[in-house]
PDBQT receptor file of N, H, CA, C and O in Angstrom, charges set to zero:
ATOM      1  N   MET A   1       0.830  -1.202   0.000  1.00  0.00    +0.000 N 
ATOM      2  CA  MET A   1       0.000   0.000   0.000  1.00  0.00    +0.000 C 
ATOM      3  C   MET A   1       0.873   1.263   0.000  1.00  0.00    +0.000 C 
ATOM      4  O   MET A   1       0.558   2.238  -0.682  1.00  0.00    +0.000 OA
ATOM      5  N   ILE A   2       1.958   1.240   0.760  1.00  0.00    +0.000 N 
ATOM      6  H   ILE A   2       2.214   0.448   1.315  1.00  0.00    +0.000 HD
ATOM      7  CA  ILE A   2       2.858   2.397   0.786  1.00  0.00    +0.000 C 
ATOM      8  C   ILE A   2       3.507   2.584  -0.583  1.00  0.00    +0.000 C 
ATOM      9  O   ILE A   2       3.657   3.711  -1.055  1.00  0.00    +0.000 OA
ATOM     10  N   PHE A   3       3.890   1.485  -1.216  1.00  0.00    +0.000 N 
ATOM     11  H   PHE A   3       3.768   0.569  -0.833  1.00  0.00    +0.000 HD
ATOM     12  CA  PHE A   3       4.510   1.561  -2.531  1.00  0.00    +0.000 C 
ATOM     13  C   PHE A   3       3.559   2.196  -3.552  1.00  0.00    +0.000 C 
ATOM     14  O   PHE A   3       3.976   3.031  -4.355  1.00  0.00    +0.000 OA
ATOM     15  N   ILE A   4       2.301   1.804  -3.521  1.00  0.00    +0.000 N 
ATOM     16  H   ILE A   4       1.963   1.125  -2.869  1.00  0.00    +0.000 HD
ATOM     17  CA  ILE A   4       1.309   2.383  -4.441  1.00  0.00    +0.000 C 
ATOM     18  C   ILE A   4       1.153   3.879  -4.179  1.00  0.00    +0.000 C 
ATOM     19  O   ILE A   4       1.035   4.665  -5.119  1.00  0.00    +0.000 OA
ATOM     20  N   ASN A   5       1.151   4.271  -2.916  1.00  0.00    +0.000 N 
ATOM     21  H   ASN A   5       1.246   3.633  -2.153  1.00  0.00    +0.000 HD
ATOM     22  CA  ASN A   5       1.032   5.684  -2.564  1.00  0.00    +0.000 C 
ATOM     23  C   ASN A   5       2.223   6.478  -3.086  1.00  0.00    +0.000 C 
ATOM     24  O   ASN A   5       2.055   7.577  -3.614  1.00  0.00    +0.000 OA
ATOM     25  N   ILE A   6       3.423   5.926  -2.942  1.00  0.00    +0.000 N 
ATOM     26  H   ILE A   6       3.560   5.033  -2.514  1.00  0.00    +0.000 HD
ATOM     27  CA  ILE A   6       4.627   6.606  -3.435  1.00  0.00    +0.000 C 
ATOM     28  C   ILE A   6       4.591   6.702  -4.956  1.00  0.00    +0.000 C 
ATOM     29  O   ILE A   6       4.944   7.739  -5.519  1.00  0.00    +0.000 OA
ATOM     30  N   MET A   7       4.173   5.644  -5.618  1.00  0.00    +0.000 N 
ATOM     31  H   MET A   7       3.886   4.802  -5.161  1.00  0.00    +0.000 HD
ATOM     32  CA  MET A   7       4.094   5.665  -7.082  1.00  0.00    +0.000 C 
ATOM     33  C   MET A   7       3.095   6.712  -7.577  1.00  0.00    +0.000 C 
ATOM     34  O   MET A   7       3.383   7.447  -8.522  1.00  0.00    +0.000 OA
ATOM     35  N   LEU A   8       1.934   6.780  -6.950  1.00  0.00    +0.000 N 
ATOM     36  H   LEU A   8       1.700   6.183  -6.183  1.00  0.00    +0.000 HD
ATOM     37  CA  LEU A   8       0.938   7.780  -7.352  1.00  0.00    +0.000 C 
ATOM     38  C   LEU A   8       1.437   9.198  -7.098  1.00  0.00    +0.000 C 
ATOM     39  O   LEU A   8       1.168  10.103  -7.888  1.00  0.00    +0.000 OA
ATOM     40  N   SER A   9       2.150   9.390  -6.018  1.00  0.00    +0.000 N 
ATOM     41  H   SER A   9       2.368   8.655  -5.377  1.00  0.00    +0.000 HD
ATOM     42  CA  SER A   9       2.707  10.711  -5.724  1.00  0.00    +0.000 C 
ATOM     43  C   SER A   9       3.735  11.112  -6.773  1.00  0.00    +0.000 C 
ATOM     44  O   SER A   9       3.758  12.262  -7.211  1.00  0.00    +0.000 OA
ATOM     45  N   CYS A  10       4.576  10.182  -7.175  1.00  0.00    +0.000 N 
ATOM     46  H   CYS A  10       4.557   9.248  -6.818  1.00  0.00    +0.000 HD
ATOM     47  CA  CYS A  10       5.579  10.484  -8.204  1.00  0.00    +0.000 C 
ATOM     48  C   CYS A  10       4.925  10.804  -9.540  1.00  0.00    +0.000 C 
ATOM     49  O   CYS A  10       5.348  11.727 -10.236  1.00  0.00    +0.000 OA
ATOM     50  N   ILE A  11       3.912  10.057  -9.892  1.00  0.00    +0.000 N 
ATOM     51  H   ILE A  11       3.569   9.307  -9.326  1.00  0.00    +0.000 HD
ATOM     52  CA  ILE A  11       3.211  10.307 -11.157  1.00  0.00    +0.000 C 
ATOM     53  C   ILE A  11       2.525  11.670 -11.117  1.00  0.00    +0.000 C 
ATOM     54  O   ILE A  11       2.586  12.418 -12.093  1.00  0.00    +0.000 OA
ATOM     55  N   ALA A  12       1.877  12.002 -10.008  1.00  0.00    +0.000 N 
ATOM     56  H   ALA A  12       1.827  11.394  -9.216  1.00  0.00    +0.000 HD
ATOM     57  CA  ALA A  12       1.206  13.300  -9.889  1.00  0.00    +0.000 C 
ATOM     58  C   ALA A  12       2.215  14.448  -9.951  1.00  0.00    +0.000 C 
ATOM     59  O   ALA A  12       1.953  15.481 -10.568  1.00  0.00    +0.000 OA
ATOM     60  N   THR A  13       3.356  14.262  -9.313  1.00  0.00    +0.000 N 
ATOM     61  H   THR A  13       3.569  13.423  -8.812  1.00  0.00    +0.000 HD
ATOM     62  CA  THR A  13       4.400  15.302  -9.340  1.00  0.00    +0.000 C 
ATOM     63  C   THR A  13       4.918  15.511 -10.754  1.00  0.00    +0.000 C 
ATOM     64  O   THR A  13       5.120  16.650 -11.176  1.00  0.00    +0.000 OA
ATOM     65  N   THR A  14       5.132  14.444 -11.479  1.00  0.00    +0.000 N 
ATOM     66  H   THR A  14       4.968  13.519 -11.137  1.00  0.00    +0.000 HD
ATOM     67  CA  THR A  14       5.613  14.545 -12.857  1.00  0.00    +0.000 C 
ATOM     68  C   THR A  14       4.591  15.233 -13.753  1.00  0.00    +0.000 C 
ATOM     69  O   THR A  14       4.951  16.062 -14.589  1.00  0.00    +0.000 OA
ATOM     70  N   VAL A  15       3.333  14.894 -13.583  1.00  0.00    +0.000 N 
ATOM     71  H   VAL A  15       3.040  14.220 -12.904  1.00  0.00    +0.000 HD
ATOM     72  CA  VAL A  15       2.277  15.518 -14.395  1.00  0.00    +0.000 C 
ATOM     73  C   VAL A  15       2.192  17.013 -14.097  1.00  0.00    +0.000 C 
ATOM     74  O   VAL A  15       2.062  17.818 -15.019  1.00  0.00    +0.000 OA
ATOM     75  N   MET A  16       2.264  17.392 -12.830  1.00  0.00    +0.000 N 
ATOM     76  H   MET A  16       2.370  16.738 -12.081  1.00  0.00    +0.000 HD
ATOM     77  CA  MET A  16       2.194  18.813 -12.466  1.00  0.00    +0.000 C 
ATOM     78  C   MET A  16       3.408  19.582 -12.981  1.00  0.00    +0.000 C 
ATOM     79  O   MET A  16       3.270  20.716 -13.439  1.00  0.00    +0.000 OA
ATOM     80  N   ALA A  17       4.593  18.979 -12.912  1.00  0.00    +0.000 N 
ATOM     81  H   ALA A  17       4.705  18.058 -12.540  1.00  0.00    +0.000 HD
ATOM     82  CA  ALA A  17       5.796  19.643 -13.419  1.00  0.00    +0.000 C 
ATOM     83  C   ALA A  17       5.692  19.859 -14.920  1.00  0.00    +0.000 C 
ATOM     84  O   ALA A  17       6.063  20.920 -15.422  1.00  0.00    +0.000 OA
ATOM     85  N   THR A  18       5.197  18.874 -15.632  1.00  0.00    +0.000 N 
ATOM     86  H   THR A  18       4.896  18.012 -15.225  1.00  0.00    +0.000 HD
ATOM     87  CA  THR A  18       5.028  19.014 -17.084  1.00  0.00    +0.000 C 
ATOM     88  C   THR A  18       3.984  20.080 -17.414  1.00  0.00    +0.000 C 
ATOM     89  O   THR A  18       4.171  20.870 -18.339  1.00  0.00    +0.000 OA
ATOM     90  N   ALA A  19       2.897  20.100 -16.666  1.00  0.00    +0.000 N 
ATOM     91  H   ALA A  19       2.745  19.458 -15.914  1.00  0.00    +0.000 HD
ATOM     92  CA  ALA A  19       1.855  21.097 -16.917  1.00  0.00    +0.000 C 
ATOM     93  C   ALA A  19       2.376  22.509 -16.665  1.00  0.00    +0.000 C 
ATOM     94  O   ALA A  19       2.091  23.419 -17.443  1.00  0.00    +0.000 OA
ATOM     95  N   LEU A  20       3.138  22.702 -15.586  1.00  0.00    +0.000 N 
ATOM     96  H   LEU A  20       3.370  21.963 -14.954  1.00  0.00    +0.000 HD
ATOM     97  CA  LEU A  20       3.681  24.035 -15.309  1.00  0.00    +0.000 C 
ATOM     98  C   LEU A  20       4.716  24.447 -16.342  1.00  0.00    +0.000 C 
ATOM     99  O   LEU A  20       4.762  25.610 -16.743  1.00  0.00    +0.000 OA
ATOM    100  N   THR A  21       5.538  23.515 -16.774  1.00  0.00    +0.000 N 
ATOM    101  H   THR A  21       5.501  22.570 -16.448  1.00  0.00    +0.000 HD
ATOM    102  CA  THR A  21       6.538  23.835 -17.794  1.00  0.00    +0.000 C 
ATOM    103  C   THR A  21       5.868  24.254 -19.093  1.00  0.00    +0.000 C 
ATOM    104  O   THR A  21       6.365  25.130 -19.800  1.00  0.00    +0.000 OA
ATOM    105  N   THR A  22       4.749  23.634 -19.403  1.00  0.00    +0.000 N 
ATOM    106  H   THR A  22       4.345  22.923 -18.828  1.00  0.00    +0.000 HD
ATOM    107  CA  THR A  22       4.039  23.947 -20.646  1.00  0.00    +0.000 C 
ATOM    108  C   THR A  22       3.231  25.237 -20.533  1.00  0.00    +0.000 C 
ATOM    109  O   THR A  22       3.211  26.033 -21.472  1.00  0.00    +0.000 OA
ATOM    110  N   ALA A  23       2.573  25.453 -19.415  1.00  0.00    +0.000 N 
ATOM    111  H   ALA A  23       2.589  24.806 -18.653  1.00  0.00    +0.000 HD
ATOM    112  CA  ALA A  23       1.627  26.561 -19.292  1.00  0.00    +0.000 C 
ATOM    113  C   ALA A  23       2.242  27.842 -18.744  1.00  0.00    +0.000 C 
ATOM    114  O   ALA A  23       1.691  28.919 -18.972  1.00  0.00    +0.000 OA
ATOM    115  N   LEU A  24       3.342  27.768 -18.041  1.00  0.00    +0.000 N 
ATOM    116  H   LEU A  24       3.789  26.893 -17.856  1.00  0.00    +0.000 HD
ATOM    117  CA  LEU A  24       3.875  28.953 -17.377  1.00  0.00    +0.000 C 
ATOM    118  C   LEU A  24       4.360  30.050 -18.328  1.00  0.00    +0.000 C 
ATOM    119  O   LEU A  24       4.055  31.215 -18.075  1.00  0.00    +0.000 OA
ATOM    120  N   PRO A  25       5.094  29.756 -19.403  1.00  0.00    +0.000 N 
ATOM    121  CA  PRO A  25       5.525  30.848 -20.299  1.00  0.00    +0.000 C 
ATOM    122  C   PRO A  25       4.383  31.680 -20.881  1.00  0.00    +0.000 C 
ATOM    123  O   PRO A  25       4.492  32.906 -20.872  1.00  0.00    +0.000 OA
ATOM    124  N   PRO A  26       3.288  31.091 -21.390  1.00  0.00    +0.000 N 
ATOM    125  CA  PRO A  26       2.194  31.940 -21.885  1.00  0.00    +0.000 C 
ATOM    126  C   PRO A  26       1.515  32.757 -20.783  1.00  0.00    +0.000 C 
ATOM    127  O   PRO A  26       1.090  33.889 -21.015  1.00  0.00    +0.000 OA
ATOM    128  N   ILE A  27       1.417  32.179 -19.587  1.00  0.00    +0.000 N 
ATOM    129  H   ILE A  27       1.763  31.260 -19.398  1.00  0.00    +0.000 HD
ATOM    130  CA  ILE A  27       0.795  32.910 -18.480  1.00  0.00    +0.000 C 
ATOM    131  C   ILE A  27       1.636  34.118 -18.109  1.00  0.00    +0.000 C 
ATOM    132  O   ILE A  27       1.104  35.213 -17.922  1.00  0.00    +0.000 OA
ATOM    133  N   THR A  28       2.953  33.928 -18.001  1.00  0.00    +0.000 N 
ATOM    134  H   THR A  28       3.385  33.038 -18.152  1.00  0.00    +0.000 HD
ATOM    135  CA  THR A  28       3.820  35.058 -17.645  1.00  0.00    +0.000 C 
ATOM    136  C   THR A  28       3.839  36.109 -18.742  1.00  0.00    +0.000 C 
ATOM    137  O   THR A  28       3.955  37.300 -18.452  1.00  0.00    +0.000 OA
ATOM    138  N   LYS A  29       3.728  35.691 -19.998  1.00  0.00    +0.000 N 
ATOM    139  H   LYS A  29       3.633  34.724 -20.234  1.00  0.00    +0.000 HD
ATOM    140  CA  LYS A  29       3.686  36.656 -21.098  1.00  0.00    +0.000 C 
ATOM    141  C   LYS A  29       2.416  37.491 -21.025  1.00  0.00    +0.000 C 
ATOM    142  O   LYS A  29       2.466  38.705 -21.228  1.00  0.00    +0.000 OA
ATOM    143  N   ASP A  30       1.275  36.863 -20.739  1.00  0.00    +0.000 N 
ATOM    144  H   ASP A  30       1.234  35.877 -20.575  1.00  0.00    +0.000 HD
ATOM    145  CA  ASP A  30       0.005  37.588 -20.636  1.00  0.00    +0.000 C 
ATOM    146  C   ASP A  30       0.000  38.556 -19.465  1.00  0.00    +0.000 C 
ATOM    147  O   ASP A  30      -0.571  39.642 -19.561  1.00  0.00    +0.000 OA
ATOM    148  N   LEU A  31       0.634  38.172 -18.350  1.00  0.00    +0.000 N 
ATOM    149  H   LEU A  31       1.098  37.290 -18.271  1.00  0.00    +0.000 HD
ATOM    150  CA  LEU A  31       0.644  39.029 -17.170  1.00  0.00    +0.000 C 
ATOM    151  C   LEU A  31       1.769  40.063 -17.184  1.00  0.00    +0.000 C 
ATOM    152  O   LEU A  31       1.793  40.967 -16.349  1.00  0.00    +0.000 OA
ATOM    153  N   GLY A  32       2.699  39.933 -18.129  1.00  0.00    +0.000 N 
ATOM    154  H   GLY A  32       2.679  39.198 -18.808  1.00  0.00    +0.000 HD
ATOM    155  CA  GLY A  32       3.812  40.867 -18.198  1.00  0.00    +0.000 C 
ATOM    156  C   GLY A  32       4.807  40.681 -17.068  1.00  0.00    +0.000 C 
ATOM    157  O   GLY A  32       5.411  41.649 -16.606  1.00  0.00    +0.000 OA
ATOM    158  N   VAL A  33       4.984  39.446 -16.619  1.00  0.00    +0.000 N 
ATOM    159  H   VAL A  33       4.493  38.660 -16.995  1.00  0.00    +0.000 HD
ATOM    160  CA  VAL A  33       5.907  39.155 -15.527  1.00  0.00    +0.000 C 
ATOM    161  C   VAL A  33       7.177  38.566 -16.111  1.00  0.00    +0.000 C 
ATOM    162  O   VAL A  33       7.125  37.700 -16.984  1.00  0.00    +0.000 OA
ATOM    163  N   SER A  34       8.312  39.036 -15.628  1.00  0.00    +0.000 N 
ATOM    164  H   SER A  34       8.353  39.740 -14.919  1.00  0.00    +0.000 HD
ATOM    165  CA  SER A  34       9.592  38.527 -16.103  1.00  0.00    +0.000 C 
ATOM    166  C   SER A  34       9.891  37.192 -15.448  1.00  0.00    +0.000 C 
ATOM    167  O   SER A  34       9.635  37.013 -14.257  1.00  0.00    +0.000 OA
ATOM    168  N   MET A  35      10.427  36.261 -16.209  1.00  0.00    +0.000 N 
ATOM    169  H   MET A  35      10.635  36.406 -17.176  1.00  0.00    +0.000 HD
ATOM    170  CA  MET A  35      10.767  34.942 -15.670  1.00  0.00    +0.000 C 
ATOM    171  C   MET A  35      12.048  35.010 -14.827  1.00  0.00    +0.000 C 
ATOM    172  O   MET A  35      12.235  34.189 -13.929  1.00  0.00    +0.000 OA
ATOM    173  N   GLN A  36      12.917  35.966 -15.104  1.00  0.00    +0.000 N 
ATOM    174  H   GLN A  36      12.764  36.633 -15.834  1.00  0.00    +0.000 HD
ATOM    175  CA  GLN A  36      14.195  36.030 -14.394  1.00  0.00    +0.000 C 
ATOM    176  C   GLN A  36      14.061  36.738 -13.051  1.00  0.00    +0.000 C 
ATOM    177  O   GLN A  36      14.611  36.269 -12.055  1.00  0.00    +0.000 OA
ATOM    178  N   THR A  37      13.353  37.841 -13.003  1.00  0.00    +0.000 N 
ATOM    179  H   THR A  37      12.906  38.223 -13.812  1.00  0.00    +0.000 HD
ATOM    180  CA  THR A  37      13.276  38.613 -11.767  1.00  0.00    +0.000 C 
ATOM    181  C   THR A  37      12.001  38.348 -10.984  1.00  0.00    +0.000 C 
ATOM    182  O   THR A  37      11.952  38.571  -9.774  1.00  0.00    +0.000 OA
ATOM    183  N   GLY A  38      10.979  37.876 -11.666  1.00  0.00    +0.000 N 
ATOM    184  H   GLY A  38      11.019  37.695 -12.649  1.00  0.00    +0.000 HD
ATOM    185  CA  GLY A  38       9.710  37.646 -10.994  1.00  0.00    +0.000 C 
ATOM    186  C   GLY A  38       8.932  38.922 -10.740  1.00  0.00    +0.000 C 
ATOM    187  O   GLY A  38       7.998  38.931  -9.938  1.00  0.00    +0.000 OA
ATOM    188  N   SER A  39       9.305  39.997 -11.413  1.00  0.00    +0.000 N 
ATOM    189  H   SER A  39      10.063  39.990 -12.065  1.00  0.00    +0.000 HD
ATOM    190  CA  SER A  39       8.600  41.265 -11.230  1.00  0.00    +0.000 C 
ATOM    191  C   SER A  39       8.044  41.729 -12.573  1.00  0.00    +0.000 C 
ATOM    192  O   SER A  39       8.593  41.413 -13.629  1.00  0.00    +0.000 OA
ATOM    193  N   GLY A  40       6.982  42.460 -12.519  1.00  0.00    +0.000 N 
ATOM    194  H   GLY A  40       6.536  42.717 -11.661  1.00  0.00    +0.000 HD
ATOM    195  CA  GLY A  40       6.339  42.939 -13.727  1.00  0.00    +0.000 C 
ATOM    196  C   GLY A  40       7.060  44.141 -14.312  1.00  0.00    +0.000 C 
ATOM    197  O   GLY A  40       7.764  44.865 -13.609  1.00  0.00    +0.000 OA
ATOM    198  N   SER A  41       6.875  44.338 -15.585  1.00  0.00    +0.000 N 
ATOM    199  H   SER A  41       6.303  43.750 -16.156  1.00  0.00    +0.000 HD
ATOM    200  CA  SER A  41       7.450  45.481 -16.260  1.00  0.00    +0.000 C 
ATOM    201  C   SER A  41       6.657  46.733 -15.888  1.00  0.00    +0.000 C 
ATOM    202  O   SER A  41       5.426  46.692 -15.891  1.00  0.00    +0.000 OA
ATOM    203  N   PRO A  42       7.328  47.850 -15.565  1.00  0.00    +0.000 N 
ATOM    204  CA  PRO A  42       6.595  49.066 -15.204  1.00  0.00    +0.000 C 
ATOM    205  C   PRO A  42       5.700  49.576 -16.328  1.00  0.00    +0.000 C 
ATOM    206  O   PRO A  42       4.703  50.248 -16.065  1.00  0.00    +0.000 OA
ATOM    207  N   ALA A  43       6.040  49.266 -17.572  1.00  0.00    +0.000 N 
ATOM    208  H   ALA A  43       6.850  48.720 -17.786  1.00  0.00    +0.000 HD
ATOM    209  CA  ALA A  43       5.218  49.718 -18.684  1.00  0.00    +0.000 C 
ATOM    210  C   ALA A  43       3.910  48.930 -18.759  1.00  0.00    +0.000 C 
ATOM    211  O   ALA A  43       2.915  49.427 -19.286  1.00  0.00    +0.000 OA
ATOM    212  N   VAL A  44       3.909  47.724 -18.241  1.00  0.00    +0.000 N 
ATOM    213  H   VAL A  44       4.718  47.320 -17.813  1.00  0.00    +0.000 HD
ATOM    214  CA  VAL A  44       2.725  46.874 -18.329  1.00  0.00    +0.000 C 
ATOM    215  C   VAL A  44       1.874  46.997 -17.075  1.00  0.00    +0.000 C 
ATOM    216  O   VAL A  44       0.655  47.148 -17.158  1.00  0.00    +0.000 OA
ATOM    217  N   ILE A  45       2.514  46.933 -15.919  1.00  0.00    +0.000 N 
ATOM    218  H   ILE A  45       3.505  46.811 -15.852  1.00  0.00    +0.000 HD
ATOM    219  CA  ILE A  45       1.801  47.004 -14.649  1.00  0.00    +0.000 C 
ATOM    220  C   ILE A  45       2.081  48.367 -14.030  1.00  0.00    +0.000 C 
ATOM    221  O   ILE A  45       3.217  48.677 -13.673  1.00  0.00    +0.000 OA
ATOM    222  N   HIS A  46       1.053  49.160 -13.909  1.00  0.00    +0.000 N 
ATOM    223  H   HIS A  46       0.129  48.908 -14.198  1.00  0.00    +0.000 HD
ATOM    224  CA  HIS A  46       1.227  50.517 -13.376  1.00  0.00    +0.000 C 
ATOM    225  C   HIS A  46       0.317  50.687 -12.166  1.00  0.00    +0.000 C 
ATOM    226  O   HIS A  46      -0.901  50.537 -12.264  1.00  0.00    +0.000 OA
ATOM    227  N   TRP A  47       0.917  50.997 -11.037  1.00  0.00    +0.000 N 
ATOM    228  H   TRP A  47       1.906  51.118 -10.957  1.00  0.00    +0.000 HD
ATOM    229  CA  TRP A  47       0.166  51.237  -9.811  1.00  0.00    +0.000 C 
ATOM    230  C   TRP A  47       0.283  52.724  -9.472  1.00  0.00    +0.000 C 
ATOM    231  O   TRP A  47       1.327  53.148  -8.977  1.00  0.00    +0.000 OA
ATOM    232  N   PRO A  48      -0.748  53.525  -9.720  1.00  0.00    +0.000 N 
ATOM    233  CA  PRO A  48      -0.645  54.970  -9.510  1.00  0.00    +0.000 C 
ATOM    234  C   PRO A  48      -0.394  55.362  -8.059  1.00  0.00    +0.000 C 
ATOM    235  O   PRO A  48       0.229  56.392  -7.804  1.00  0.00    +0.000 OA
ATOM    236  N   TRP A  49      -0.860  54.571  -7.109  1.00  0.00    +0.000 N 
ATOM    237  H   TRP A  49      -1.366  53.733  -7.316  1.00  0.00    +0.000 HD
ATOM    238  CA  TRP A  49      -0.685  54.924  -5.710  1.00  0.00    +0.000 C 
ATOM    239  C   TRP A  49       0.706  54.571  -5.181  1.00  0.00    +0.000 C 
ATOM    240  O   TRP A  49       1.067  55.000  -4.085  1.00  0.00    +0.000 OA
ATOM    241  N   ALA A  50       1.493  53.800  -5.936  1.00  0.00    +0.000 N 
ATOM    242  H   ALA A  50       1.199  53.452  -6.827  1.00  0.00    +0.000 HD
ATOM    243  CA  ALA A  50       2.821  53.397  -5.466  1.00  0.00    +0.000 C 
ATOM    244  C   ALA A  50       3.760  54.601  -5.428  1.00  0.00    +0.000 C 
ATOM    245  O   ALA A  50       4.621  54.680  -4.551  1.00  0.00    +0.000 OA
ATOM    246  N   HIS A  51       3.608  55.541  -6.366  1.00  0.00    +0.000 N 
ATOM    247  H   HIS A  51       2.909  55.477  -7.078  1.00  0.00    +0.000 HD
ATOM    248  CA  HIS A  51       4.493  56.704  -6.402  1.00  0.00    +0.000 C 
ATOM    249  C   HIS A  51       4.032  57.793  -5.439  1.00  0.00    +0.000 C 
ATOM    250  O   HIS A  51       4.816  58.670  -5.074  1.00  0.00    +0.000 OA
ATOM    251  N   ALA A  52       2.779  57.744  -5.032  1.00  0.00    +0.000 N 
ATOM    252  H   ALA A  52       2.143  57.032  -5.329  1.00  0.00    +0.000 HD
ATOM    253  CA  ALA A  52       2.270  58.780  -4.114  1.00  0.00    +0.000 C 
ATOM    254  C   ALA A  52       2.917  58.653  -2.730  1.00  0.00    +0.000 C 
ATOM    255  O   ALA A  52       3.068  59.660  -2.038  1.00  0.00    +0.000 OA
ATOM    256  N   ARG A  53       3.289  57.484  -2.324  1.00  0.00    +0.000 N 
ATOM    257  H   ARG A  53       3.166  56.666  -2.886  1.00  0.00    +0.000 HD
ATOM    258  CA  ARG A  53       3.897  57.295  -1.013  1.00  0.00    +0.000 C 
ATOM    259  C   ARG A  53       5.318  57.835  -0.931  1.00  0.00    +0.000 C 
ATOM    260  O   ARG A  53       5.786  58.190   0.151  1.00  0.00    +0.000 OA
ATOM    261  N   ARG A  54       6.004  57.899  -2.061  1.00  0.00    +0.000 N 
ATOM    262  H   ARG A  54       5.624  57.611  -2.940  1.00  0.00    +0.000 HD
ATOM    263  CA  ARG A  54       7.396  58.344  -2.058  1.00  0.00    +0.000 C 
ATOM    264  C   ARG A  54       7.535  59.852  -1.895  1.00  0.00    +0.000 C 
ATOM    265  O   ARG A  54       8.609  60.340  -1.543  1.00  0.00    +0.000 OA
ATOM    266  N   ARG A  55       6.480  60.579  -2.141  1.00  0.00    +0.000 N 
ATOM    267  H   ARG A  55       5.607  60.182  -2.427  1.00  0.00    +0.000 HD
ATOM    268  CA  ARG A  55       6.574  62.038  -2.107  1.00  0.00    +0.000 C 
ATOM    269  C   ARG A  55       6.647  62.575  -0.708  1.00  0.00    +0.000 C 
ATOM    270  O   ARG A  55       6.729  63.789  -0.516  1.00  0.00    +0.000 OA
TER     271      ARG A  55
């Protein structure tokens, strides 16, 4: 029973890793998020209240 549980966990992990590898680039492109820094481009994501606090 433990062996079956471990096998199912490995299969589920592999499926999720493949799904994220396939789906993540289009999602990040749509959201304007950089894959290297994990932050959005200021030209794409603009928060008007973020600059008001600096004044």
